[in-house]
C-alpha positions in Angstrom: 72.4 -30.6 -3.6 69.8 -27.8 -3.2 67.7 -27.3 -6.3 68.5 -23.8 -7.6 65.6 -22.0 -9.3 63.9 -18.7 -8.8 61.1 -20.3 -6.8 63.4 -22.6 -4.7 63.1 -20.3 -1.6 60.2 -18.2 -0.5 61.1 -16.2 2.6 58.9 -14.0 4.6 60.4 -10.9 6.3 59.0 -11.0 9.9 55.5 -9.4 9.9 56.0 -7.4 6.8 55.2 -10.4 4.6 58.0 -9.5 2.1 58.5 -12.5 -0.1 62.1 -13.1 -1.3 62.4 -15.4 -4.2 65.7 -16.8 -5.3 69.3 -16.0 -4.7 69.3 -12.5 -6.2 66.7 -11.2 -3.8 68.3 -13.0 -0.9 71.7 -11.4 -1.7 70.1 -7.9 -2.0 68.3 -8.4 1.4 71.4 -8.9 3.5 72.3 -5.2 4.2 68.7 -4.4 5.1 68.7 -7.4 7.6 71.9 -6.2 9.3 71.7 -2.4 8.8 75.0 -2.3 7.0 77.1 -4.0 4.3 79.1 -6.7 6.1 82.3 -6.8 4.1 84.8 -9.6 5.0 82.2 -11.4 7.0 80.4 -14.7 7.5 76.7 -14.4 8.2 74.2 -17.1 9.2 70.5 -16.3 9.1 67.9 -18.6 10.6 64.6 -19.4 8.9 61.4 -20.5 10.6 58.3 -22.3 9.4 57.3 -23.6 6.0 57.5 -20.2 4.4 61.0 -19.5 5.8 60.3 -16.5 8.1 63.6 -14.7 8.7 64.8 -15.0 12.2 68.1 -14.7 14.2 71.3 -13.7 12.5 75.0 -14.1 13.5 78.0 -12.4 11.9 81.7 -12.9 12.4 84.8 -11.9 10.4 86.1 -14.4 8.0 88.8 -16.4 9.8 92.1 -15.6 8.1 93.5 -19.2 8.3 91.7 -22.1 6.6 92.7 -24.3 9.5 90.3 -22.2 11.7 87.3 -22.6 9.3 86.0 -26.0 10.6 85.9 -24.7 14.2 84.3 -21.4 13.2 81.6 -23.2 11.2 80.8 -25.4 14.2 80.6 -22.5 16.5 78.4 -20.4 14.2 76.0 -23.1 13.6 75.8 -23.9 17.3 75.3 -20.3 18.3 72.5 -19.8 15.7 70.6 -22.8 17.0 71.2 -22.2 20.7 70.7 -18.4 20.5 67.4 -18.9 18.7 66.3 -21.6 21.1 67.0 -19.3 24.0 64.6 -16.8 22.5 62.0 -19.5 22.3 62.1 -20.6 18.7 64.6 -23.0 17.1 65.2 -22.3 13.4 64.2 -24.9 10.8 66.7 -23.9 8.2 69.4 -21.4 7.4 70.9 -19.1 4.7 74.7 -18.8 4.6 76.4 -15.6 3.4 80.1 -15.1 2.7 80.9 -11.4 2.1 84.0 -10.1 0.5 85.0 -6.5 -0.2 85.0 -4.5 -3.3 87.0 -5.9 -6.3 86.9 -6.6 -10.0 84.9 -9.7 -11.1 88.0 -11.8 -11.6 89.4 -11.1 -8.1 86.0 -11.7 -6.6 85.6 -15.0 -8.4 89.0 -16.1 -7.1 88.0 -15.1 -3.6 84.7 -16.9 -3.9 86.5 -20.1 -5.0 89.0 -19.8 -2.1 86.1 -19.7 0.4 84.2 -22.6 -1.2 85.5 -25.1 1.4 84.3 -22.7 4.2 80.8 -22.6 2.6 80.7 -26.4 2.5 81.9 -26.6 6.1 79.1 -24.2 7.2 76.5 -26.3 5.3 77.8 -29.5 6.9 77.8 -28.0 10.4 74.3 -26.8 10.0 73.1 -30.1 8.5 74.6 -32.0 11.5 72.2 -29.9 13.6 69.2 -30.8 11.4 69.4 -27.3 10.0 69.3 -27.5 6.2 71.0 -24.7 4.3 68.5 -23.4 1.7 71.1 -21.1 0.0 74.8 -20.3 0.4 76.0 -17.1 -1.3 79.2 -15.2 -1.9 78.8 -11.4 -2.2 81.3 -8.9 -3.5 80.4 -5.4 -4.5 77.5 -5.5 -6.9 77.9 -9.2 -7.8 77.0 -12.5 -6.1 77.6 -16.2 -6.6 75.7 -19.2 -5.3 77.5 -22.2 -3.8 74.3 -24.2 -4.2 74.2 -23.7 -8.0 74.2 -27.2 -9.6 76.2 -26.3 -12.7 77.2 -23.7 -15.3 73.8 -23.6 -16.9 72.6 -21.9 -13.7 75.2 -19.3 -12.9 78.2 -18.1 -15.0 81.7 -18.2 -13.5 81.7 -14.4 -13.3 78.7 -14.4 -11.0 75.5 -12.4 -11.4 74.7 -8.7 -11.0 72.7 -7.7 -7.9 69.4 -6.0 -8.7 69.6 -2.2 -9.2 69.4 -0.4 -5.8 65.9 0.3 -4.6 64.2 -2.0 -7.1 63.6 -5.1 -5.0 60.7 -6.0 -2.6 63.0 -5.8 0.4 64.2 -2.3 -0.6 60.6 -1.1 -1.0 59.6 -2.6 2.4 62.7 -1.2 4.1 61.9 2.3 2.7 58.3 2.1 3.9 59.4 0.9 7.4 62.1 3.6 7.7 65.0 1.1 7.7 68.2 2.5 6.5 71.6 0.9 5.6 74.4 2.7 7.5 77.1 1.9 5.1 79.9 -0.7 5.2 81.1 -2.5 8.3 84.6 -1.2 7.6 83.4 2.4 7.5 81.7 2.0 11.0 84.9 0.4 12.3 87.0 3.2 11.0 85.1 5.6 13.3 86.5 3.7 16.3 90.0 3.0 15.0 92.9 4.6 17.0 94.7 7.6 15.5 98.1 7.1 14.0 101.1 9.3 13.2 102.2 12.4 15.1 98.7 12.8 16.7 99.2 9.3 18.3 102.6 10.2 19.6 101.3 13.4 21.2 98.4 11.4 22.7 100.8 8.9 24.3 102.8 11.7 25.8 99.6 13.3 27.2 98.6 9.9 28.7 102.0 9.5 30.4 101.8 12.9 31.9 98.2 12.6 33.1 98.6 9.1 34.5 101.5 10.2 36.7 99.1 12.6 38.4 95.6 11.0 38.2 96.3 7.3 38.8 97.7 7.8 42.4 94.6 10.0 43.2 92.3 7.4 41.7 93.9 4.7 43.9 94.1 6.9 47.0 91.8 8.0 49.7 88.1 8.2 49.2 88.2 12.0 49.1 90.7 11.9 46.2 88.6 9.4 44.3 85.5 11.5 44.7 87.4 14.6 43.5 88.6 12.9 40.4 85.1 11.7 39.6 83.8 15.2 39.9 86.6 16.6 37.8 86.1 14.0 35.1 82.4 14.7 34.8 82.9 18.4 34.7 85.5 18.0 31.9 83.1 15.8 30.0 80.3 18.4 30.4 82.7 21.1 29.1 83.5 19.0 26.0 79.9 18.2 25.3 79.2 22.0 25.4 82.1 22.5 23.0 80.7 19.8 20.7 77.4 21.6 20.8 79.0 24.9 19.8 81.5 23.4 17.4 84.3 25.8 18.6 87.8 24.3 18.8 90.0 25.0 21.8 93.1 27.1 21.4 95.3 24.0 21.6 93.0 22.0 19.3 95.6 21.9 16.5 97.6 19.4 18.5 94.7 16.9 18.2 94.2 17.1 14.5 94.9 13.7 12.9 97.1 13.2 9.9 96.8 10.8 7.1 93.7 9.2 5.4 91.3 10.1 8.3 91.5 13.8 7.5 90.2 13.3 4.0 87.6 11.0 2.6 83.8 11.3 2.8 81.5 13.4 5.0 81.7 10.9 7.9 85.5 11.1 7.9 85.4 14.9 7.8 82.9 15.0 10.7 85.2 12.7 12.8 88.2 14.8 12.0 86.4 18.0 13.1 85.5 16.2 16.4 89.1 15.1 16.9 90.1 18.8 16.5 87.7 19.8 19.3 89.7 17.9 22.0 93.2 18.5 23.1 95.5 15.5 23.8 95.6 16.5 27.5 91.8 16.7 27.8 91.4 13.3 26.1 94.0 11.6 28.4 92.4 13.0 31.6 88.9 12.0 30.5 89.8 8.5 29.3 91.7 7.8 32.5 88.8 9.2 34.6 86.4 6.9 32.8 88.3 3.8 33.9 86.5 4.3 37.2 83.2 2.3 36.8 81.1 4.7 38.9 82.2 7.6 36.8 81.5 5.7 33.6 78.0 4.7 34.8 77.2 8.3 35.5 78.5 9.4 32.1 76.2 6.7 30.6 73.2 8.7 31.7 73.8 11.1 28.7 71.7 8.8 26.6 68.7 10.7 25.3 67.9 13.8 23.2 70.5 16.2 21.7 72.9 15.6 24.6 73.1 11.9 23.6 74.2 12.7 20.1 76.9 14.9 21.4 77.9 12.2 23.8 78.1 9.6 21.1 80.5 11.9 19.1 82.6 12.4 22.2 82.8 8.7 23.1 83.8 7.8 19.5 86.5 10.5 19.6 87.8 9.2 22.9 88.0 5.7 21.5 90.1 6.9 18.7 92.5 8.5 21.2 93.2 5.1 22.9 96.5 4.6 21.1 99.5 2.3 21.3 100.1 1.1 24.9 96.8 2.7 26.0 94.6 0.8 23.6 93.3 -1.3 26.5 91.7 1.9 27.9 89.3 2.0 25.0 86.8 -0.5 26.6 85.1 2.3 28.5 84.5 4.8 25.7 83.7 2.0 23.3 81.1 0.7 25.7 79.6 4.1 26.2 79.5 4.7 22.4 77.7 1.3 22.0 75.3 2.0 24.7 74.3 5.5 23.4 74.1 4.3 19.8 71.7 1.5 21.0 69.7 4.0 23.1 69.4 6.2 20.0 68.1 3.2 17.9 71.3 2.7 15.9 71.7 -1.0 16.5 74.3 -1.7 13.8 76.7 1.0 15.2 76.0 -0.3 18.7 76.9 -3.8 17.8 80.2 -2.7 16.2 81.2 -0.6 19.2 80.2 -3.1 21.8 81.8 -5.9 19.8 85.1 -4.0 19.7 84.8 -3.2 23.5 84.5 -7.0 24.2 87.4 -7.7 21.9 89.5 -5.0 23.7 88.7 -6.4 27.2 86.8 -9.7 27.3 86.3 -9.3 31.0 84.7 -5.8 30.8 81.3 -6.8 32.3 79.2 -3.8 31.2 80.2 -4.3 27.6 79.5 -8.0 27.7 76.1 -7.5 29.3 75.1 -4.9 26.8 76.4 -6.9 23.8 74.5 -10.0 25.0 71.3 -8.0 25.6 71.4 -6.4 22.2 72.1 -9.7 20.4 69.2 -11.3 22.4 66.8 -8.7 20.9 66.1 -7.0 24.2 65.0 -3.4 24.4 67.1 -0.5 25.7 64.3 1.2 27.5 64.4 -0.9 30.8 68.0 0.1 31.3 67.3 3.7 30.4 64.6 3.6 33.1 67.0 2.4 35.7 69.5 5.1 34.8 66.9 7.8 35.0 65.9 6.5 38.5 69.5 6.4 39.6 70.0 10.0 38.4 66.8 11.1 40.2 67.9 9.4 43.4 71.3 11.1 43.3 69.6 14.5 42.8 67.3 13.8 45.7 70.2 12.9 47.9 72.0 16.1 47.1 68.9 18.2 47.8 68.4 16.4 51.1 72.0 16.9 52.1 71.7 20.6 51.2 68.6 21.0 53.5 70.4 19.2 56.3 
């Protein structure tokens, strides 16, 4: 069993030389490492060298069924080793995090005990790959527990309080480096969750109506396909202008969601206002048009500057409109949302959107490629450069055709 003292681990944060000593500072560091609070998640973090430099990290949702825990543990450990090796450096050790949601200490302690076998399976799977686990932690709200604790003299059954916000070395280093924590994973996922209630019913009706007209044209002659592409991009341009002005359409009331989404915090209120800027008919026409890969690729070029931030709001709003039988259509707007978020430097939001796109359609190649590139630590700029070049070539072609 791992010896559990304040000096048992000494971890260096990349080039910042932030030393994390003991489970409390390790627990506090996790949101800064990921960029968000990973509720209901399993996270593995690789460690490199004698001082435990933090390396690759992998997150999945906690499998609901204990029967799935052994397989999940094996896959996570394997992915951490192989993914790190593909980037040129195999990890020497690991830290395991199991993250619950908010709850009182008694509920959190019960959840921690329920997940203890999963923590052990993760330690065993890592150990089988010559990857010792220096620490295994359960996090819930402002408390944490160590699965490596040797006895009650080390940690009480109620767990321990996390350090006050902003008081740890990691918090100071993150503030100096401009690293921010976006919020909880659930909050980011809610921004992409389909609407419910009357708004969803109106959206389904709009989809049915638009599909009867658009789909035959999209599957028809080349002239029809080109016309639909142009109409789709013009509609997207109009909506981006509307987002810039913030003025709702006359029919905007039919888009306003009902239920919890219309209340809550500032983020929920912002999303509700964006929902109200798009009619159900406009959303249906644009989402259907984006199922064409060429149209989607052209829309992906709105990736920089103020236009990119408006585009990100639009793609998120369209993802929320992919309701009921049309949920499978969300792969396109989710991928665009993930791409633009990545291009703007918001990697946590990009991972959430691209991950959901891959879950929606595992065969959606653009989403898979972006998700893999992001997880491999690649930069967005080479792809942005290619898109700028394609845009310039199209403009050159139009100018040449006009002169001819």
